[in-house]
C-alpha positions as CSV (number, residue, x, y, z in Angstrom):
1,M,124.4,-57.5,123.6
2,P,121.1,-55.7,124.8
3,L,119.3,-54.0,122.2
4,K,118.0,-50.2,122.9
5,N,115.3,-49.5,120.2
6,S,114.6,-49.3,116.9
7,R,116.5,-46.6,115.9
8,G,120.0,-48.0,116.7
9,N,122.0,-50.9,114.5
10,I,121.1,-54.3,115.2
11,A,124.1,-56.6,116.0
12,V,123.5,-59.9,114.7
13,T,126.1,-62.9,115.1
14,Q,129.8,-62.3,113.8
15,S,128.9,-64.9,110.6
16,T,127.0,-61.5,109.4
17,M,126.6,-57.9,108.8
18,D,125.7,-55.3,110.4
19,Y,122.5,-53.6,108.5
20,P,121.0,-49.7,109.0
21,K,118.1,-49.0,110.0
22,D,116.9,-48.4,107.1
23,F,117.6,-51.6,105.0
24,I,115.8,-53.7,108.2
25,E,112.7,-51.3,108.4
26,S,112.2,-51.7,104.4
27,A,109.5,-53.6,103.2
28,E,111.9,-56.1,101.2
29,M,113.1,-57.5,104.7
30,R,109.6,-57.6,106.1
31,S,108.4,-59.6,103.5
32,S,108.5,-63.7,104.2
33,G,106.7,-64.4,100.9
34,L,107.3,-67.2,98.7
35,M,109.3,-64.4,96.2
36,R,111.7,-63.2,98.9
37,V,113.1,-66.4,99.5
38,L,113.8,-67.4,95.1
39,T,115.0,-63.7,94.7
40,R,117.3,-63.1,97.8
41,R,120.7,-62.0,97.1
42,K,124.1,-63.3,98.3
43,T,125.2,-60.2,100.7
44,D,128.2,-61.1,102.7
45,D,130.3,-64.1,101.9
46,R,133.3,-64.0,105.0
47,L,133.7,-67.1,106.5
48,E,134.0,-67.4,110.2
49,E,137.2,-66.3,111.8
50,G,139.6,-69.1,112.4
51,A,137.9,-71.6,109.5
52,P,140.6,-72.7,106.9
53,K,140.1,-71.0,103.6
54,L,141.1,-71.9,100.5
55,A,145.1,-71.1,99.4
56,R,146.1,-68.6,97.0
57,V,148.6,-69.8,95.1
58,L,147.6,-69.1,91.3
59,G,149.7,-66.4,89.6
60,L,148.4,-64.8,86.0
61,F,150.4,-67.9,83.9
62,D,149.1,-71.0,86.2
63,L,145.4,-69.3,85.9
64,T,146.3,-68.9,81.9
65,A,147.4,-72.2,81.6
66,L,144.4,-73.7,83.6
67,G,142.2,-71.8,80.6
68,V,144.1,-72.8,77.7
69,G,144.5,-76.8,79.2
70,S,140.7,-76.8,79.9
71,T,140.1,-75.7,76.6
72,L,142.6,-77.0,74.1
73,G,142.1,-80.4,74.3
74,V,140.1,-82.8,71.9
75,G,138.7,-80.1,70.1
76,V,142.2,-79.4,68.3
77,Y,143.1,-82.5,67.2
78,V,139.6,-83.4,65.8
79,L,137.7,-80.7,65.6
80,A,139.0,-79.4,62.8
81,G,139.2,-82.1,60.2
82,S,135.3,-83.4,61.3
83,V,134.0,-79.5,60.7
84,A,136.3,-79.2,57.2
85,R,135.1,-82.4,55.7
86,N,131.5,-82.2,57.0
87,D,130.5,-78.5,57.0
88,S,132.5,-75.9,56.0
89,G,135.7,-77.0,53.9
90,P,138.2,-74.7,53.8
91,A,136.0,-72.2,55.4
92,V,136.7,-74.1,58.9
93,T,139.0,-71.1,59.5
94,L,135.9,-68.6,59.3
95,S,134.0,-71.1,61.1
96,F,136.6,-70.7,64.1
97,L,136.6,-67.2,63.8
98,V,132.9,-66.9,64.0
99,A,133.2,-69.3,67.1
100,A,135.6,-67.6,68.8
101,I,134.0,-63.9,68.5
102,A,130.7,-65.5,70.1
103,S,133.0,-66.8,72.8
104,A,134.8,-63.1,73.1
105,F,131.5,-61.8,74.0
106,A,131.0,-64.4,77.2
107,G,134.5,-63.9,77.9
108,V,134.3,-60.2,78.5
109,C,131.4,-60.4,80.5
110,Y,133.0,-63.1,82.5
111,A,136.1,-61.0,83.0
112,E,134.2,-58.3,84.4
113,F,132.4,-60.1,86.8
114,A,135.7,-61.8,88.4
115,A,136.4,-58.1,88.7
116,R,133.4,-57.7,90.3
117,V,132.7,-60.9,92.4
118,P,136.6,-62.2,93.2
119,K,134.9,-65.4,94.7
120,A,135.1,-69.4,94.1
121,G,131.9,-70.5,92.1
122,S,131.8,-68.7,89.0
123,A,128.3,-67.9,87.1
124,Y,126.9,-69.2,90.3
125,V,128.3,-67.1,92.3
126,Y,127.7,-64.2,90.2
127,S,124.2,-64.6,89.5
128,Y,123.9,-64.9,93.1
129,V,125.3,-62.0,94.3
130,S,122.9,-59.6,91.0
131,V,120.0,-61.9,90.4
132,G,118.8,-64.2,93.2
133,E,118.9,-67.4,95.0
134,L,116.5,-69.4,92.6
135,T,118.3,-68.4,89.4
136,A,121.6,-69.2,91.1
137,F,120.9,-72.7,92.5
138,I,119.8,-73.6,88.7
139,I,123.2,-72.1,87.0
140,G,125.5,-74.0,89.8
141,W,123.4,-77.3,89.0
142,N,123.6,-76.8,85.6
143,L,127.4,-76.1,86.0
144,L,127.5,-79.2,87.9
145,L,126.1,-81.0,85.1
146,E,128.3,-79.3,82.6
147,Y,131.6,-80.1,84.3
148,I,130.5,-83.6,85.7
149,I,130.0,-84.7,81.8
150,G,132.7,-82.5,80.3
151,A,135.4,-84.5,82.3
152,A,133.7,-87.7,81.9
153,S,133.4,-87.4,77.9
154,V,137.3,-86.0,78.1
155,A,138.3,-89.1,80.1
156,R,136.7,-91.4,77.7
157,G,138.2,-89.7,75.0
158,F,141.4,-90.5,76.8
159,S,140.8,-94.0,76.8
160,N,139.7,-94.5,73.4
161,Y,142.3,-92.5,71.5
162,V,145.0,-94.6,73.8
163,D,143.0,-98.1,73.1
164,S,143.5,-97.0,68.9
165,V,146.9,-96.6,69.3
166,M,146.9,-100.1,70.6
167,G,144.7,-101.7,68.1
168,N,141.4,-101.8,70.0
169,V,142.9,-104.6,72.3
170,M,140.6,-103.2,75.4
171,R,137.5,-102.6,73.6
172,D,137.3,-106.0,71.9
173,T,138.2,-107.5,75.1
174,L,135.9,-106.1,78.0
175,T,133.1,-106.4,74.9
176,E,133.4,-110.3,74.6
177,Y,134.2,-110.9,78.5
178,L,132.1,-107.6,80.5
179,P,129.2,-106.9,77.7
180,L,126.7,-104.4,79.3
181,K,124.1,-105.3,77.3
182,T,121.5,-102.1,77.9
183,S,120.7,-99.7,74.6
184,F,121.7,-96.2,77.1
185,L,124.7,-97.7,78.5
186,S,128.5,-98.3,76.5
187,P,128.8,-101.8,75.1
188,Y,131.2,-102.1,78.2
189,P,132.7,-101.3,81.5
190,D,135.8,-98.4,80.3
191,F,137.9,-98.9,83.6
192,L,140.9,-96.7,82.1
193,S,138.7,-94.0,81.9
194,C,137.5,-94.6,85.3
195,T,140.9,-95.0,86.3
196,I,142.2,-92.2,85.7
197,I,139.8,-89.4,86.9
198,L,139.9,-91.0,90.2
199,V,144.1,-90.8,89.9
200,L,143.4,-87.1,88.7
201,S,141.1,-86.4,91.3
202,L,143.2,-87.3,94.2
203,L,145.9,-85.4,92.4
204,L,143.5,-82.5,92.8
205,A,142.6,-83.6,96.4
206,W,146.6,-83.6,97.2
207,G,147.0,-79.3,97.1
208,V,146.2,-77.1,94.2
209,K,150.1,-75.8,93.4
210,E,150.6,-79.5,92.8
211,S,147.7,-80.5,90.0
212,T,148.5,-77.1,88.4
213,M,152.0,-77.7,88.4
214,M,151.1,-81.0,86.6
215,N,148.4,-78.7,84.6
216,N,151.1,-76.4,83.0
217,I,153.7,-79.1,82.3
218,F,150.8,-80.9,80.2
219,T,149.9,-77.8,78.8
220,I,153.4,-76.4,77.6
221,V,153.9,-80.1,75.7
222,N,150.3,-79.2,74.2
223,L,151.2,-75.9,72.9
224,I,154.5,-77.1,71.7
225,T,152.7,-79.8,69.8
226,V,150.6,-77.5,68.5
227,I,153.5,-75.1,67.5
228,T,154.5,-78.1,65.6
229,V,151.9,-78.9,63.8
230,I,151.8,-75.6,62.6
231,I,155.1,-75.4,61.4
232,C,156.0,-78.1,60.2
233,G,152.4,-78.7,58.5
234,S,153.3,-75.3,56.5
235,L,156.3,-76.9,54.7
236,K,153.6,-79.1,52.7
237,A,150.8,-76.6,52.3
238,D,150.0,-76.2,49.2
239,L,147.6,-73.0,48.5
240,K,145.3,-74.9,45.5
241,N,143.6,-77.1,48.3
242,W,141.7,-74.6,49.1
243,S,140.2,-74.0,45.2
244,L,139.4,-77.4,44.4
245,H,136.3,-77.9,42.1
246,D,136.5,-81.3,40.8
247,V,135.1,-82.8,43.9
248,P,132.7,-85.4,44.8
249,P,129.2,-84.6,44.9
250,Q,128.9,-85.0,48.8
251,A,131.8,-82.4,49.2
252,G,129.1,-79.2,48.3
253,S,130.7,-77.1,45.2
254,G,134.6,-76.6,46.0
255,G,136.6,-74.0,46.6
256,F,137.1,-72.1,49.9
257,M,133.1,-72.3,50.8
258,P,132.2,-75.5,49.5
259,F,129.0,-75.5,51.9
260,G,128.4,-71.8,51.6
261,I,128.0,-69.3,54.1
262,S,125.4,-71.7,55.6
263,G,128.2,-74.3,56.6
264,V,130.1,-71.6,57.4
265,M,127.6,-70.7,60.4
266,A,127.0,-74.4,60.8
267,G,130.5,-75.0,61.2
268,A,130.7,-72.3,63.8
269,A,127.8,-73.6,66.2
270,K,130.2,-76.6,66.4
271,C,133.7,-74.8,66.6
272,F,131.6,-73.1,69.6
273,Y,132.0,-76.1,71.7
274,G,135.6,-76.5,71.6
275,F,136.1,-72.9,72.7
276,I,134.0,-74.4,76.2
277,G,136.0,-74.6,79.1
278,F,137.8,-70.9,79.9
279,D,135.4,-70.3,82.2
280,C,136.7,-72.5,84.4
281,V,139.2,-69.9,85.4
282,A,136.9,-67.9,87.5
283,T,135.9,-70.6,89.9
284,T,139.5,-70.3,90.7
285,A,138.7,-66.9,92.2
286,E,139.6,-67.6,96.1
287,E,142.8,-69.6,95.4
288,A,144.4,-66.7,92.7
289,K,146.4,-64.3,93.6
290,N,145.1,-60.6,92.6
291,P,141.7,-62.1,91.8
292,Q,140.6,-58.8,90.0
293,R,143.4,-58.3,87.6
294,N,144.8,-61.6,87.0
295,I,141.4,-63.9,86.4
296,P,140.0,-61.0,83.4
297,L,143.2,-61.0,82.1
298,S,143.6,-65.1,82.2
299,I,140.6,-65.3,80.7
300,I,141.2,-62.9,77.5
301,L,144.3,-64.3,77.0
302,S,143.1,-68.0,77.1
303,L,140.8,-67.2,74.3
304,V,143.2,-65.1,72.1
305,I,145.6,-68.4,72.3
306,I,142.8,-70.7,71.8
307,F,141.5,-69.1,68.8
308,F,145.3,-68.6,67.0
309,S,145.9,-72.8,67.9
310,Y,142.6,-73.4,66.2
311,F,143.0,-71.1,63.4
312,G,146.4,-72.4,62.8
313,I,145.9,-75.6,63.0
314,A,142.7,-75.8,61.2
315,T,144.8,-73.7,58.3
316,V,147.9,-76.0,57.5
317,L,145.9,-78.7,58.2
318,T,143.3,-78.2,55.1
319,M,146.0,-76.7,53.2
320,M,147.8,-80.0,53.7
321,Y,145.2,-82.2,52.2
322,P,141.7,-82.0,50.6
323,Y,139.1,-81.2,52.9
324,Y,136.8,-83.7,51.5
325,L,139.1,-86.3,52.3
326,Q,139.9,-85.4,55.8
327,D,139.7,-88.4,58.6
328,P,137.1,-86.7,61.0
329,Y,138.6,-88.9,64.2
330,A,142.2,-88.1,64.1
331,P,143.1,-86.0,61.0
332,L,146.1,-84.6,62.2
333,P,148.4,-87.9,62.8
334,Y,146.1,-89.3,59.3
335,A,147.2,-86.1,57.1
336,F,150.7,-86.1,58.6
337,D,150.9,-89.8,57.0
338,K,149.8,-88.9,54.2
339,A,152.2,-85.8,53.5
340,G,154.8,-88.7,54.1
341,M,156.4,-87.2,57.6
342,P,155.9,-90.0,60.0
343,A,157.9,-88.7,62.7
344,I,155.6,-85.8,63.2
345,K,152.6,-88.4,63.4
346,V,154.4,-89.9,66.3
347,I,154.9,-86.3,68.0
348,V,151.3,-85.6,67.0
349,T,150.2,-88.8,69.3
350,I,152.3,-88.1,72.1
351,G,150.7,-84.6,72.5
352,A,147.4,-85.6,71.8
353,I,147.9,-88.0,75.2
354,F,149.0,-84.8,77.0
355,A,146.6,-82.8,75.9
356,L,143.8,-85.1,76.9
357,C,145.4,-85.1,80.2
358,A,145.6,-81.6,80.4
359,S,141.6,-81.3,79.5
360,L,140.6,-83.7,81.9
361,L,142.3,-81.8,84.2
362,G,141.0,-78.6,83.6
363,S,137.8,-80.1,83.2
364,L,137.8,-81.8,87.1
365,F,139.5,-78.4,88.5
366,P,136.6,-76.5,88.9
367,L,133.8,-79.2,89.7
368,P,134.7,-79.7,93.2
369,R,135.1,-75.6,93.7
370,M,131.4,-75.1,92.7
371,I,130.2,-78.0,94.8
372,Y,132.3,-76.2,97.8
373,A,130.8,-73.0,96.7
374,M,127.3,-74.4,96.6
375,A,127.7,-76.0,100.1
376,I,129.5,-73.2,102.0
377,D,126.1,-71.0,101.1
378,G,123.6,-73.7,102.5
379,L,122.5,-74.9,99.0
380,L,124.0,-78.2,98.9
381,F,124.7,-80.7,101.7
382,R,127.6,-79.0,104.3
383,K,129.4,-81.9,104.5
384,F,130.9,-80.8,101.0
385,A,132.2,-77.4,102.4
386,L,135.0,-79.0,104.3
387,I,138.5,-77.9,103.8
388,H,141.7,-80.5,104.4
389,P,143.5,-78.3,107.0
390,K,146.8,-79.4,105.7
391,W,146.2,-80.0,101.6
392,L,143.7,-76.7,101.8
393,T,141.5,-78.4,99.3
394,P,137.5,-79.0,99.3
395,I,138.3,-82.6,100.2
396,N,135.1,-84.2,100.2
397,A,133.5,-82.0,97.1
398,T,136.8,-83.4,94.9
399,L,136.4,-86.8,95.8
400,L,132.6,-86.7,95.3
401,A,133.3,-85.2,91.8
402,G,136.3,-87.8,90.9
403,F,133.5,-90.9,92.1
404,I,130.7,-89.3,89.7
405,G,132.8,-88.6,87.2
406,G,134.4,-92.0,87.2
407,I,131.6,-94.0,87.2
408,M,129.9,-91.7,84.0
409,A,132.9,-92.4,82.1
410,M,132.9,-95.9,82.9
411,I,129.3,-96.9,81.9
412,F,128.2,-94.4,79.5
413,N,129.8,-93.7,75.9
414,L,131.1,-90.6,74.3
415,E,128.2,-89.7,72.3
416,Q,126.1,-90.7,75.0
417,L,127.9,-87.9,77.4
418,I,128.5,-85.1,74.7
419,D,124.7,-84.5,74.4
420,M,124.1,-83.2,77.4
421,M,127.5,-81.0,77.8
422,S,126.2,-77.9,76.0
423,I,123.6,-76.6,77.4
424,G,123.9,-75.9,80.9
425,T,126.7,-73.9,79.3
426,L,125.1,-72.0,77.2
427,L,122.5,-71.3,80.0
428,A,125.3,-69.9,82.3
429,Y,126.6,-67.7,79.6
430,T,123.1,-66.1,78.9
431,I,123.0,-65.9,82.7
432,V,126.3,-63.9,83.1
433,A,125.2,-61.7,80.3
434,M,122.0,-60.8,81.7
435,C,123.8,-59.9,85.1
436,I,126.1,-57.7,83.8
437,L,123.2,-55.7,82.3
438,V,121.4,-55.5,85.7
439,L,124.6,-54.0,87.9
440,R,125.8,-51.9,85.2
441,Y,122.6,-50.0,85.8
442,R,121.8,-51.0,89.4
443,D,121.0,-48.4,91.5
444,V,124.0,-48.4,94.4
445,N,122.2,-46.2,97.0
446,P,118.9,-47.5,97.0
447,I,117.2,-45.9,99.8
448,G,118.5,-42.4,98.7
449,S,117.2,-42.7,95.1
450,F,113.5,-44.0,96.7
451,E,113.7,-41.1,98.6
452,K,114.8,-38.8,95.7
453,S,112.0,-40.4,93.6
454,R,109.5,-39.8,96.3
455,K,110.7,-36.5,96.4
456,D,110.4,-35.9,92.6
457,K,106.4,-37.6,92.6
458,S,105.4,-34.7,94.7
459,V,106.9,-32.2,92.8
460,A,105.9,-33.0,89.2
461,V,105.4,-36.6,86.9
462,I,107.7,-36.9,83.9
463,G,106.4,-38.3,81.3
464,K,107.0,-41.9,80.4
465,F,108.8,-41.2,77.2
466,V,111.1,-39.1,78.6
467,S,112.0,-41.5,81.6
468,L,112.4,-44.3,79.0
469,F,114.9,-42.6,76.8
470,N,116.0,-40.3,80.2
471,L,115.8,-37.1,77.9
472,T,116.8,-35.5,81.1
473,S,120.6,-37.0,80.8
474,T,120.2,-37.9,84.5
475,K,123.8,-39.1,85.4
476,H,123.3,-41.6,88.2
477,P,120.7,-44.6,88.5
478,S,117.6,-44.4,90.2
479,S,115.0,-46.7,91.6
480,K,113.2,-45.6,88.4
481,S,116.1,-46.3,86.3
482,E,116.6,-49.5,87.2
483,K,113.5,-50.8,87.0
484,I,113.2,-49.5,83.6
485,V,116.0,-51.7,82.9
486,S,114.8,-55.1,84.4
487,W,111.8,-54.5,82.6
488,S,113.5,-53.8,79.4
489,I,115.8,-56.8,79.7
490,A,112.9,-59.3,80.5
491,L,111.5,-58.3,77.0
492,L,115.0,-58.1,75.3
493,I,115.2,-61.5,76.4
494,A,111.9,-62.8,74.9
495,S,112.5,-60.8,71.4
496,L,116.3,-62.7,71.4
497,A,114.6,-65.8,71.5
498,A,111.6,-64.8,69.6
499,V,114.1,-64.2,66.8
500,S,116.3,-67.1,67.2
501,L,112.9,-69.3,66.8
502,C,112.8,-67.7,63.5
503,L,115.8,-68.0,62.1
504,I,115.5,-71.6,62.8
505,H,111.9,-72.6,61.9
506,L,111.5,-69.8,59.0
507,E,114.7,-70.2,57.2
508,D,113.8,-71.3,54.3
509,Q,111.0,-68.7,53.9
510,I,113.3,-66.2,54.8
511,V,115.6,-67.5,52.3
512,S,113.1,-67.9,49.6
513,G,112.1,-64.1,50.0
514,D,108.5,-64.6,51.9
515,V,107.1,-61.2,52.3
516,W,105.5,-62.4,55.7
517,A,108.9,-64.0,57.4
518,I,110.9,-61.3,56.6
519,S,108.4,-58.7,58.1
520,L,107.9,-60.4,61.1
521,L,111.4,-60.9,61.7
522,S,112.1,-57.2,60.8
523,I,109.6,-56.0,63.0
524,I,110.9,-58.3,66.2
525,T,114.7,-56.9,65.3
526,A,113.1,-53.3,65.3
527,I,111.7,-54.0,68.7
528,I,115.1,-55.4,70.2
529,L,116.9,-51.8,68.4
530,I,114.5,-49.5,70.5
531,I,114.8,-52.2,73.7
532,L,118.5,-51.7,73.4
533,L,118.4,-48.1,73.0
534,V,116.3,-47.8,75.9
535,I,119.0,-49.5,78.0
536,Y,121.7,-47.3,76.4
537,R,120.1,-44.4,77.5
538,Q,119.5,-45.2,80.8
539,P,122.1,-43.7,84.0
540,Q,125.2,-46.3,85.0
541,N,126.4,-46.9,88.2
542,D,129.9,-45.7,88.2
543,T,131.4,-48.4,90.6
544,P,135.2,-48.6,89.8
545,L,136.2,-52.0,88.4
546,S,139.4,-53.1,87.3
547,F,138.4,-54.5,83.9
548,K,134.5,-53.3,82.4
549,A,133.1,-55.0,79.4
550,P,133.2,-53.1,76.4
551,G,130.0,-52.2,74.4
552,I,127.5,-51.5,76.8
553,P,124.4,-53.1,75.8
554,L,125.6,-54.2,72.5
555,V,128.1,-56.9,73.6
556,P,126.1,-58.7,76.6
557,A,122.8,-58.5,74.2
558,L,124.7,-60.2,71.2
559,S,126.1,-63.1,73.8
560,I,122.6,-63.9,74.9
561,F,121.3,-64.0,71.1
562,M,124.3,-66.5,69.9
563,N,123.8,-68.6,73.4
564,T,119.5,-68.8,73.0
565,F,120.3,-69.5,69.2
566,L,122.5,-72.3,70.1
567,M,120.6,-73.9,72.8
568,L,117.4,-74.1,70.7
569,K,119.3,-75.6,68.1
570,L,119.3,-78.8,70.5
571,D,117.7,-81.6,69.8
572,V,114.3,-82.3,72.1
573,H,116.1,-85.7,73.6
574,T,118.7,-83.0,75.2
575,W,116.3,-80.5,76.6
576,I,114.0,-83.6,78.1
577,R,117.2,-84.9,80.0
578,F,118.2,-81.6,80.9
579,S,114.6,-80.9,82.4
580,V,114.9,-84.4,84.7
581,W,118.1,-83.0,85.8
582,L,116.7,-79.9,86.9
583,F,113.9,-81.6,88.7
584,I,115.9,-83.5,90.7
585,G,118.2,-80.3,91.6
586,M,114.6,-78.4,92.1
587,V,113.5,-80.9,94.5
588,I,117.4,-80.3,96.8
589,Y,116.3,-76.8,96.6
590,V,112.9,-77.0,98.0
591,F,113.4,-79.6,100.6
592,Y,117.3,-79.0,101.7
593,S,118.3,-75.6,100.0
594,I,115.8,-73.6,101.8
595,P,115.9,-74.4,105.1
596,N,119.5,-74.5,105.1
597,S,120.3,-71.3,103.0
598,V,123.3,-69.1,105.1
599,E,120.9,-66.0,103.4
600,G,117.9,-67.5,104.7
601,L,119.1,-67.9,108.4
602,K,120.1,-63.8,108.2
603,D,117.1,-63.1,106.9
604,R,115.1,-65.2,109.8
605,L,117.4,-63.6,112.3
606,L,116.9,-60.4,111.1
607,C,113.5,-60.7,111.0
608,E,113.3,-61.9,114.8
609,N,115.2,-58.9,116.0
610,Q,112.3,-56.6,114.2
611,V,109.8,-58.2,115.9
612,K,111.6,-58.3,119.0
613,L,112.3,-54.7,118.5
614,D,108.7,-53.7,117.5
615,M,107.6,-55.7,120.9
616,R,109.7,-53.2,123.1
617,D,108.9,-50.4,121.6
618,K,105.3,-51.0,122.1
619,S,106.6,-51.7,125.5
620,L,108.3,-48.0,125.8
621,N,105.2,-46.1,124.4
622,K,103.0,-48.0,126.5
623,I,105.5,-47.1,130.0
624,N,105.8,-43.6,128.4
625,D,101.8,-43.2,127.9
626,Q,101.2,-44.2,131.6
627,T,103.9,-41.7,132.8
628,T,102.1,-39.4,130.9
629,K,98.8,-40.2,132.3
630,L,100.2,-39.9,135.9
């Protein structure tokens, strides 16, 4: 298309947008510096016409079953007994409540993002749209780690459970004939866990509807097992087991909270990881029917179902059998065996196998979609964006995910896999909460607001105090209010991290009542409250959404605090392994993603067009000057 002049619209390729003159002429588009590259945001997500797209076949029931199935796995059959015995006692029910609240904070943030950005990729796409490309790549890269390790750990848990039912025949045989004599590897190659991942990966590659149908069956069996446990366990429940005082020394002081409030919170930190997995629902937006409505609703329903399942299991388990006598590895079969109910023990064993299959399928499901989302944006190799023309699934990404997950499950044991599982999830939750704050207070009309703020500056200068607390009661965001919120969010995150460090490293001083420690904590807390007030007073945009997170900015701030606190509780070895993984990702980003990013190609094309327009304008001006002289 011929270009008339710089006052007209620029027509680019079909895969990009028509940008107005003000946007093209802005300093942001003219900039080619490093900061522009790292902070460029996703502007248009349409695929080229005629390209195959993911099939929209998932309804509300499918999405809810996927969230429940991917989360309600190993935890419901192991976590309750382990936390009750070692951390919380019967107050494990409160630990699950605290963990559920913390997960709900992240859940409502995910739900709002799903309503805003109904695209495959979960927190990766959310941060790409709202924050920038570098942040999005880091989140996507970490979520890949979470999903890979999550799938491998569930597969290894499945293999261990089946092997224990068979009397550990596989473990003993493979350790004797095929030992892996390396300290950081499993004692033996676990071929069963590798096989189950490869089989389920082929099922996922075959079709979304078929794999979700299988997941629905597994999840229904899992929920029936949970209901059976709760009903049958309540028949043997004895309230006296919540008020035991004649207990051994290692069992605390007895009673409902034998380890005190600190034990409840320590248990909550472990129980929190039992809720990891609901975010996989947000990766299915391009395969969901009516994603703006169904994804937020399915996330909330998943968390409610998961909480009541954990709460019910923990209640009957600690009432059936004393908390300090629980089996930390297989508490439910052990408790029913001790209660004289062998038939229920068999049902629980079968249900656990189905639950682990559902959890494994739920862990594998989002992994290829994350690879696909990053590949379609040019941040990972384009071959992984290929969609099978018949099955309408990301075939290469699915097979790659299954291969990597299978290898990791085969050569690493369960403990080594779990070490790295949580950090990527917590970081993703933190970024999502931060992005909610950014988007709520973003100026949706930056050009008009910029002109208005320029005009306001020429008339009068409003005091900084008035601007910080919006004493003029401005109803619509501006470039100034957006800038205030951006700086406030940065200070808020730093202050919340400081509070977390104080609570972790100054716990003894705070409990003992040291004035300096309490004063330091009080000062930082006061700063946080002032920052929250500043953010609260700024005008929000009125973008209509099918779901909005309540309690802004408090709910995202609480989510950031809890996630930051749990991340800082992780040991130094986890952070070292995380740093190595991040370094590998940065190498890929610098040498592949930056040159091949779709958004980067759009920027370069627009800049080239702008240069041509400028040159044409100069030529026209020169001709006009010569004509005038003549």
